C-alpha positions in Angstrom: -18.3 21.3 0.6 -19.0 19.7 -2.3 -16.4 17.0 -4.2 -16.8 19.0 -7.1 -15.7 22.1 -5.8 -13.0 20.6 -3.5 -11.3 18.9 -6.4 -11.4 22.2 -8.4 -9.5 24.0 -5.7 -7.2 21.6 -5.6 -6.6 21.2 -9.1 -6.2 25.1 -9.2 -3.4 25.2 -6.3 -1.5 22.0 -7.8 -2.0 22.0 -11.2 -0.1 22.9 -14.4 3.4 24.8 -14.7 2.6 27.3 -12.0 1.8 24.7 -9.9 5.5 23.3 -10.3 6.8 26.6 -10.0 5.0 27.0 -6.7 6.1 23.5 -5.4 9.5 24.1 -6.1 9.4 27.3 -4.5 8.2 25.8 -1.3 10.2 22.9 -1.2 13.7 24.2 -1.1 16.2 21.6 -0.6 14.6 18.6 -2.0 16.6 15.4 -1.6 16.4 13.1 -4.4 16.5 9.5 -4.5 16.5 7.3 -7.9 15.2 10.6 -9.4 12.1 11.2 -7.1 11.8 14.2 -4.5 11.8 14.0 -0.9 10.8 17.4 0.8 13.8 18.2 3.5 15.5 21.5 4.7 19.1 20.9 5.7 19.5 21.4 9.3 15.7 21.3 9.9 14.7 19.6 13.0 11.8 17.2 13.4 9.4 17.5 16.6 8.6 13.8 17.8 4.4 12.8 17.7 3.1 12.9 21.1 1.0 9.9 20.2 3.7 7.6 19.7 2.4 3.7 18.8 1.9 1.2 20.8 4.3 -1.5 20.9 3.9 -4.4 18.6 2.4 -7.2 20.5 3.1 -9.6 17.1 7.0 -9.5 16.3 7.1 -13.1 15.3 4.7 -12.4 12.8 5.0 -8.4 11.9 8.5 -6.8 11.6 9.8 -3.7 10.1 7.5 -1.2 10.8 7.5 2.5 9.3 8.4 5.0 11.9 6.9 8.0 9.7 8.9 11.0 11.5 12.0 9.1 10.8 11.6 8.9 6.6 14.4 10.9 5.4 13.9 9.1 2.0 11.9 8.5 -1.0 12.5 4.9 -0.9 12.4 2.7 2.2 15.3 0.8 2.4 15.2 -2.8 2.0 16.0 -3.9 5.5 13.7 -1.1 6.8 10.6 -2.6 5.0 7.6 -4.0 6.7 7.1 -7.8 6.9 4.0 -10.2 7.9 4.3 -13.8 7.7 0.8 -16.3 8.1 3.0 -19.4 8.5 6.5 -18.6 9.1 9.4 -18.0 6.5 9.9 -21.2 4.8 13.5 -22.4 3.8 13.7 -22.3 0.0 16.8 -23.6 -2.1 16.7 -21.1 -5.2 19.0 -23.9 -6.8 16.2 -26.3 -6.4 13.3 -24.0 -6.9 11.3 -23.9 -9.9 8.3 -22.4 -10.8 5.1 -24.5 -12.2 2.5 -22.9 -14.2 -1.1 -25.3 -14.4 -4.2 -26.3 -14.5 -6.5 -24.7 -17.3 -3.6 -24.1 -19.7 -2.8 -25.4 -22.9 1.0 -26.1 -22.4 2.0 -26.3 -18.6 5.2 -24.7 -18.1 8.1 -25.2 -15.0 10.7 -23.0 -14.9 13.9 -22.0 -13.0 14.9 -18.5 -11.5 17.2 -18.2 -14.8 14.5 -19.0 -16.6 12.4 -16.3 -15.3 15.4 -13.9 -15.4 16.3 -14.1 -19.2 12.6 -13.0 -20.2 11.9 -9.5 -20.7 12.3 -7.4 -17.6 10.4 -4.6 -15.9 10.6 -2.1 -13.1 8.0 -0.7 -11.1 8.3 2.1 -8.2 5.2 0.3 -5.8 4.0 1.4 -2.2 3.1 -1.6 -1.0 0.5 -1.3 2.2 -0.9 -3.9 4.6 -4.8 -3.6 4.2 -4.7 -4.0 8.3 -2.2 -0.8 8.0 -3.8 1.7 10.9 -6.3 -1.2 12.0 -4.6 -1.3 15.5 -3.2 1.2 17.7 0.2 0.1 16.6 0.0 -1.1 13.3 0.1 2.6 11.8 3.4 1.6 10.3 2.7 -1.2 7.8 3.9 0.5 4.3 6.8 0.9 2.2 7.7 2.0 -1.2 10.7 0.2 -3.1 11.5 -0.4 -6.6 10.8 -3.9 -7.6 12.3 -6.0 -10.9 10.8 -8.8 -12.6 9.0 -10.4 -15.5 5.5 -9.5 -16.4 3.2 -12.2 -15.8 0.7 -11.8 -18.6 2.9 -13.0 -21.5 3.8 -16.0 -19.2 0.2 -16.7 -19.1 -0.5 -16.4 -23.1 2.5 -18.4 -23.3 0.9 -21.3 -21.4 -2.5 -20.7 -23.6 -5.1 -20.3 -20.8 -8.1 -22.7 -21.7 -11.6 -21.5 -22.6 -12.9 -22.2 -19.0 -10.3 -20.5 -17.4 -11.5 -17.5 -15.3 -9.2 -17.8 -12.3 -5.7 -17.6 -11.3 -4.4 -19.1 -8.2 -0.9 -18.0 -6.8 0.6 -20.6 -4.3 3.1 -19.5 -1.8 5.5 -22.1 -0.4 4.6 -20.9 3.7 2.5 -23.8 4.5 0.7 -24.5 8.2 -1.8 -26.6 10.1 -5.4 -25.5 9.6 -8.6 -27.2 11.1 -11.8 -26.1 9.1 -15.3 -27.8 10.6 -13.1 -30.1 12.4 -11.1 -31.3 9.8 -7.4 -31.0 10.5 -5.6 -30.0 7.2 -1.5 -28.5 5.9 -2.6 -25.3 3.9 -0.2 -23.3 1.7 -0.7 -19.6 1.6 -2.6 -18.8 -1.5 -4.5 -16.0 -2.8 -6.5 -16.1 -6.3 -7.7 -13.2 -8.8 -9.4 -13.2 -11.9 -7.8 -13.6 -15.1 -8.5 -10.3 -16.0 -6.7 -9.2 -13.3 -4.1 -11.4 -13.8 -3.2 -10.6 -17.1 -3.0 -6.9 -16.3 0.3 -5.4 -17.9 1.4 -3.8 -14.5 1.3 -7.7 -12.9 5.3 -8.7 -12.4 6.9 -12.1 -10.9 9.5 -9.8 -9.0 13.1 -11.2 -8.2 14.9 -8.0 -6.9 13.9 -5.1 -4.5 15.8 -1.6 -4.8 18.2 -3.2 -6.8 19.4 -6.4 -5.3 17.7 -10.0 -5.1 14.7 -10.5 -2.9 15.8 -11.4 0.7 14.3 -14.4 2.0 12.1 -12.2 4.5 10.2 -11.0 1.3 9.7 -13.6 -0.8 12.8 -14.9 -2.4 13.3 -16.4 -4.7 10.1 -15.1 -6.3 7.0 -13.3 -5.8 4.0 -11.8 -7.0 3.9 -8.1 -7.3 0.4 -6.3 -8.1 0.9 -3.0 -7.9 -2.5 -1.4 -6.8 -3.4 -4.2 -4.5 -2.9 -4.6 -0.8 0.2 -6.4 0.3 -1.8 -9.6 1.1 -2.4 -10.2 -2.8 1.4 -9.9 -3.2 2.2 -13.6 -3.1 6.0 -14.3 -1.4 8.0 -17.2 -2.2 5.8 -18.0 -5.3 5.8 -21.9 -6.4 2.8 -22.4 -8.6 0.4 -20.3 -10.6 -2.9 -22.4 -11.4 -5.5 -21.3 -13.9 -8.9 -22.4 -12.5 -12.5 -22.4 -13.4 -13.8 -21.1 -9.7 -12.4 -18.7 -7.3 -10.5 -20.0 -4.6 -12.2 -20.4 -1.4 -9.8 -20.9 1.4 -8.6 -18.9 4.6 -6.7 -15.9 3.1 -9.8 -15.5 0.3 -13.1 -16.4 2.7 -12.6 -16.5 6.1 -9.9 -14.5 7.0 -9.2 -10.9 4.9 -12.7 -10.3 4.9 -14.2 -7.1 5.3 -17.4 -7.5 7.3 -20.2 -4.5 7.2 -23.7 -3.9 8.9 -25.5 -1.9 6.1 -28.4 0.3 7.3 -32.3 -1.3 6.8 -33.1 -0.7 3.4 -36.6 0.6 4.7 -37.6 2.1 8.0 -37.8 -0.6 10.6 -36.2 -3.2 8.7 -33.1 -5.2 9.6 -29.5 -4.4 9.0 -27.9 -6.3 6.2 -24.5 -7.7 7.0 -22.1 -7.9 3.9 -18.7 -9.5 3.6 -16.1 -8.8 1.0 -12.3 -9.9 0.2 -9.7 -7.8 0.6 -8.3 -6.5 -2.9 -7.1 -3.2 -4.5 -5.8 -0.6 -2.5 -7.6 2.6 -1.3 -6.9 6.1 -1.0 -5.3 7.2 1.6 -2.5 9.7 3.2 -1.0 10.1 6.7 1.0 13.2 8.4 4.4 12.1 8.5 6.3 14.6 10.5 6.5 18.1 11.8 9.9 19.9 11.4 11.1 22.7 12.5 13.5 25.7 11.0 14.4 29.0 12.5 11.3 29.1 14.2 9.1 28.2 11.3 7.3 25.1 11.1 6.1 22.5 8.6 3.9 19.7 8.0 5.0 16.5 5.9 3.1 13.8 4.4 2.4 11.2 2.1 -0.6 10.1 0.0 -1.0 7.1 -2.2 -3.8 4.3 -3.4 -4.8 6.3 -6.6 -3.2 9.1 -8.8 -3.2 12.1 -6.4 -4.7 15.3 -7.3 -4.2 17.1 -3.9 -3.9 16.9 -0.3 -5.6 18.8 2.2 -4.0 19.4 5.9 -6.2 20.9 8.8 -4.6 21.9 12.2 -7.0 21.9 15.0 -10.2 22.6 14.4 -9.1 24.9 11.7 -10.4 24.9 8.1 -8.8 22.6 5.3 -5.9 24.2 3.7 -4.2 23.0 0.3 -0.7 21.2 0.8 2.0 21.4 -2.0 2.3 18.0 -3.8 6.1 17.2 -4.5 7.4 18.5 -8.1 8.2 15.0 -9.1 5.2 13.9 -12.0 3.1 11.0 -11.0 2.7 9.9 -14.1 6.1 8.0 -14.0 5.5 6.5 -10.4 1.4 6.1 -10.6 1.7 3.0 -7.8 4.0 5.0 -6.1 3.2 7.6 -3.3 3.1 11.1 -3.5 4.8 13.5 -0.6 3.5 16.3 0.3 4.6 19.5 2.2 2.5 22.5 4.5 4.6 25.5 5.4 2.6 25.9 9.3 4.7 29.1 10.8 5.2 29.5 14.3 2.1 28.0 15.8 1.1 29.0 19.3 3.1 26.8 21.9 1.2 23.5 23.1 -0.3 20.5 21.9 -1.9 20.8 18.1 -3.6 18.3 16.1 -2.7 17.6 12.7 -4.9 15.8 10.2 -4.4 15.2 6.1 -6.9 14.1 3.4 -6.3 12.8 0.0 -8.0 13.7 -3.2 -7.5 11.4 -6.2 -7.6 12.3 -10.1 -11.2 10.8 -10.4 -12.8 13.5 -7.1 -12.8 10.8 -4.7 -11.8 11.9 -1.1 -10.3 10.0 1.8 -13.1 9.5 4.0 -13.2 10.7 7.7 -13.6 8.4 10.4 -17.4 9.0 10.9 -18.2 8.0 6.7 -20.8 5.7 6.6 -18.2 3.4 4.3 -16.2 3.2 7.6 -18.7 3.8 10.5 -20.2 0.1 9.3 -17.4 -1.9 9.0 -16.6 -4.1 11.9 -13.1 -5.3 10.7 -9.8 -3.8 10.8 -9.0 -4.2 7.4 -9.2 -1.4 4.7 -8.9 1.5 7.6 -8.5 4.2 5.1 -10.0 7.2 7.4 -8.3 10.5 7.6 -5.4 10.3 10.3 -4.8 12.5 12.9 -1.9 13.1 14.6 -0.6 14.8 17.6 2.4 17.1 18.1 3.8 19.3 21.2 4.8 22.7 19.8 7.5 24.5 22.4 7.9 28.1 23.1 
């Protein structure tokens, strides 16, 4: 089916007041968390997935992986939110901590946490996903949604006065480790950079709160960059310095790691393939089936979609046709960077094992690709694994 027809069908099923009424009808028993909906039916039982993830082989670096079938609230509790560390968790004394803003600026700044808290405050609900999510058999839970609070970054850069040559903004974290590059040993801090245009986007925050409380140490206290719409690696934790430069940062985390490698097909028949390397940056469209529930013999599939403003989600059972799921009735405009939950009534399927696949469609008409899509099939690294996710579930008699 052509994308245009697919989007038209989804919008007809999901758009307007009629769709809102339909969604409310198909989501009885909605529970709410901070004004947002989570599809649930009182008394329903959750069927465990038959394809449970493999054990986490690197618990010292990665923790808090989300178990989709256990998700029962819109926001992810802070103590259950995933974490990734590259050089370990640094010990930061919040009383002595300072944020420096320097480089190619007219007025270098040094700010305390109290000074940042005194600046204009903003909150955002943001689904943060690691770019390695679903890149390994064990890593399908590297995602969570929280209500973050902080002060916008753009006014701070304006106050510092970026010089005309300034074109790139580097964010330095307190975490550091030993690296050897071309036989040269060195101590490097975690750092990422983005263009000045991206850094001055109004949505970027210097975040000091998570789900209504101060940032905990394992999530970047006392301050982290919060970049809605970007993969987790861009959201630098334990932030200590913001530096304006006239060139892009080329360190491990911009040039050697978090790089997606593709083998592009040859431009002409009989030619050689072209290898490309691109730095991981903005998040991409994605969805997953989260759980299958049963109530009184009737089954329902529930899942989430994120990475772009969501126009609709379709679900396929086994090798059957795609069916439009109902999006939760909460308007997406007030949380454009957060996941949208969806549900599909499954009725009474035949006993036995079934597969469940979902695909998201965004407001621009893009469709979450199948695993054999050329954009994914040519990829040789595990970053940005955005293909359609299939889960297996056993339905009893």
